[in-house]
C-alpha positions in Angstrom: -191.0 23.0 -75.7 -187.4 21.9 -75.3 -185.2 22.9 -78.2 -184.1 20.1 -80.4 -180.4 19.8 -81.0 -179.3 20.3 -84.6 -178.2 17.0 -86.3 -174.5 16.6 -86.7 -174.0 16.6 -90.4 -170.2 16.7 -90.2 -168.6 13.9 -92.2 -166.2 11.7 -90.4 -162.6 11.7 -91.6 -160.0 8.9 -91.5 -158.4 10.8 -88.6 -161.8 10.6 -86.7 -161.8 6.8 -87.3 -158.3 6.5 -86.0 -159.3 8.4 -82.9 -162.4 6.3 -82.4 -160.4 3.1 -82.7 -157.8 4.3 -80.2 -160.5 5.1 -77.7 -161.9 1.6 -78.3 -158.7 -0.3 -77.7 -157.9 2.0 -74.8 -161.1 0.8 -73.1 -160.2 -2.8 -74.0 -156.8 -2.6 -72.4 -158.0 -0.9 -69.2 -160.7 -3.7 -68.9 -158.0 -6.3 -69.2 -155.8 -4.7 -66.6 -158.7 -5.6 -64.2 -159.5 -9.0 -65.6 -156.0 -10.6 -66.0 -155.1 -10.7 -62.3 -158.3 -12.8 -61.7 -157.4 -15.1 -64.5 -153.9 -15.5 -63.2 -155.2 -16.3 -59.8 -157.5 -19.0 -61.1 -155.0 -20.7 -63.4 -153.6 -23.9 -61.9 -150.7 -24.5 -64.3 -147.7 -22.6 -63.2 -146.6 -21.6 -66.7 -150.1 -20.4 -67.5 -150.3 -18.3 -64.3 -146.9 -16.7 -65.1 -148.0 -16.1 -68.7 -151.1 -14.2 -67.5 -149.0 -12.2 -65.0 -146.4 -11.3 -67.7 -149.2 -10.2 -70.1 -150.7 -8.0 -67.3 -147.4 -6.1 -67.2 -147.5 -5.8 -71.0 -151.1 -4.6 -70.9 -150.2 -1.9 -68.5 -147.5 -0.8 -70.9 -150.1 -0.9 -73.8 -152.2 1.5 -71.8 -149.3 3.9 -71.4 -148.5 3.7 -75.2 -152.1 4.6 -76.0 -152.0 7.5 -73.6 -148.9 8.7 -75.5 -150.7 8.3 -78.8 -153.5 10.6 -77.6 -150.8 13.1 -76.5 -149.3 13.0 -80.0 -152.7 13.8 -81.3 -153.0 16.7 -78.8 -155.9 15.0 -77.0 -156.6 13.7 -73.6 -157.1 10.0 -73.2 -160.7 8.9 -73.7 -162.6 5.7 -74.0 -165.4 4.4 -76.1 -167.0 1.6 -74.2 -166.6 -1.8 -75.8 -169.5 -4.2 -75.1 -167.6 -7.0 -76.8 -164.7 -7.0 -74.4 -167.1 -7.0 -71.5 -168.8 -10.0 -73.0 -165.5 -11.8 -73.5 -164.5 -11.1 -69.8 -167.9 -12.4 -68.7 -167.3 -15.6 -70.7 -164.0 -16.1 -68.9 -165.8 -15.6 -65.5 -168.4 -18.2 -66.6 -165.6 -20.7 -67.3 -164.1 -20.1 -63.9 -167.5 -20.7 -62.2 -168.6 -23.7 -64.1 -165.6 -25.8 -65.3 -164.4 -28.5 -63.0 -161.0 -30.1 -63.2 -157.8 -28.2 -62.9 -156.4 -28.9 -66.4 -159.8 -28.5 -68.0 -160.2 -25.1 -66.3 -156.8 -24.1 -67.6 -157.8 -25.2 -71.1 -160.9 -23.1 -70.9 -159.0 -20.0 -69.6 -156.6 -20.3 -72.6 -159.6 -20.5 -75.0 -161.1 -17.3 -73.4 -157.8 -15.5 -73.5 -157.3 -16.4 -77.2 -160.6 -14.9 -78.0 -159.5 -11.7 -76.4 -156.2 -11.7 -78.2 -157.8 -12.1 -81.6 -160.3 -9.3 -80.8 -157.4 -7.0 -79.7 -155.3 -7.7 -82.7 -158.1 -7.0 -85.1 -158.6 -3.5 -83.4 -154.9 -2.7 -83.5 -154.5 -3.8 -87.1 -157.2 -1.3 -88.2 -155.7 1.5 -86.2 -152.2 0.7 -87.5 -153.3 0.8 -91.1 -155.0 4.2 -90.6 -152.0 5.7 -88.7 -149.7 4.8 -91.6 -152.0 6.3 -94.2 -152.2 9.5 -92.1 -148.4 9.6 -91.8 -148.7 9.3 -88.0 -145.4 7.3 -88.0 -144.7 7.5 -84.2 -148.2 6.3 -83.4 -147.9 3.6 -86.0 -144.6 2.4 -84.5 -146.2 2.3 -81.1 -149.2 0.3 -82.4 -147.0 -2.1 -84.2 -145.0 -2.8 -81.0 -148.2 -3.6 -79.2 -149.5 -5.7 -82.0 -146.3 -7.8 -82.0 -146.6 -8.4 -78.3 -150.3 -9.5 -78.7 -149.3 -11.9 -81.4 -146.5 -13.3 -79.2 -148.9 -13.8 -76.3 -151.4 -15.6 -78.6 -148.6 -17.9 -79.9 -147.5 -18.7 -76.3 -151.0 -19.5 -75.3 -151.5 -21.8 -78.3 -148.2 -23.6 -77.5 -149.1 -24.2 -73.9 -152.5 -25.6 -74.9 -151.1 -27.9 -77.6 -148.1 -29.1 -75.7 -149.6 -30.3 -72.5 -152.7 -28.6 -71.1 -155.3 -29.9 -73.6 -153.9 -33.4 -73.3 -154.1 -33.2 -69.5 -157.6 -31.9 -69.7 -158.5 -34.9 -71.9 -157.3 -37.2 -69.2 -159.5 -35.7 -66.5 -162.7 -37.6 -65.9 -165.2 -37.0 -63.1 -165.9 -39.8 -60.8 -168.9 -41.9 -61.9 -168.5 -41.2 -65.6 -168.8 -44.3 -67.6 -166.6 -44.7 -70.7 -168.3 -46.9 -73.3 -165.7 -49.0 -75.1 -166.6 -51.0 -78.2 -166.1 -54.8 -77.7 -166.5 -57.6 -80.3 -169.8 -59.4 -80.2 -170.3 -63.0 -81.0 -171.1 -62.3 -84.6 -168.1 -60.1 -85.1 -169.7 -56.7 -84.9 -168.6 -54.1 -82.4 -170.9 -53.3 -79.5 -170.3 -51.3 -76.3 -170.0 -53.0 -73.0 -173.3 -51.5 -71.9 -175.0 -52.8 -75.0 -173.6 -56.3 -74.4 -174.8 -56.2 -70.8 -178.3 -55.1 -71.9 -178.4 -57.9 -74.5 -177.2 -60.5 -71.9 -180.0 -59.4 -69.5 -182.6 -59.7 -72.2 -181.4 -63.1 -73.2 -181.5 -64.4 -69.7 -185.1 -63.1 -69.3 -186.2 -64.9 -72.5 -184.6 -68.1 -71.3 -186.4 -68.0 -68.0 -189.7 -67.4 -69.7 -189.2 -70.4 -72.0 -188.3 -72.7 -69.0 -191.4 -71.6 -67.2 -193.6 -72.3 -70.2 -192.1 -75.8 -70.6 -192.6 -76.7 -66.9 -196.3 -75.5 -67.1 -196.8 -77.7 -70.1 
């Protein structure tokens, strides 16, 4: 019979948690290095495309900072696979495949990127707090620098969305879409044009029926 491995009864320390978190955000950043060029290519708004390209360069720097953090801990860089970031990247891919309309696509890409930014910042905040408690000041300074850049990117995305992209997306309508606008009815209530047309057709049918009955009588 194969030998069973002994259970690992070692208690995790705060340093272990810090290392785990660094491995997690390292995986996140390397995944984004692959995803951001695709998002930049699909963005139709020039400022959004440049924003994604600029954040790609920052993300590459984030990867280097994390590798330096591992070096400070006398470890080689390692990853713990994050299923969450893969799901968020898949969501962005779904938006690219399914959303029609240039501004609408840009609005969707911003929303997907914002989800990623919030997830990254949450991971960095935890790692930053633990690094400070462990007196790993150089690592903490590096994490703080990255966290500040992530917040800046998030703010820029929000500004682009609120200033023009979301409004432009609102103005995009596919051909054939019918916009129902309320119009005043004869009794003062508001009805849509479609409702008015249906009522008119019904009234005409009733009138024709009454005329037929009178002629037969």
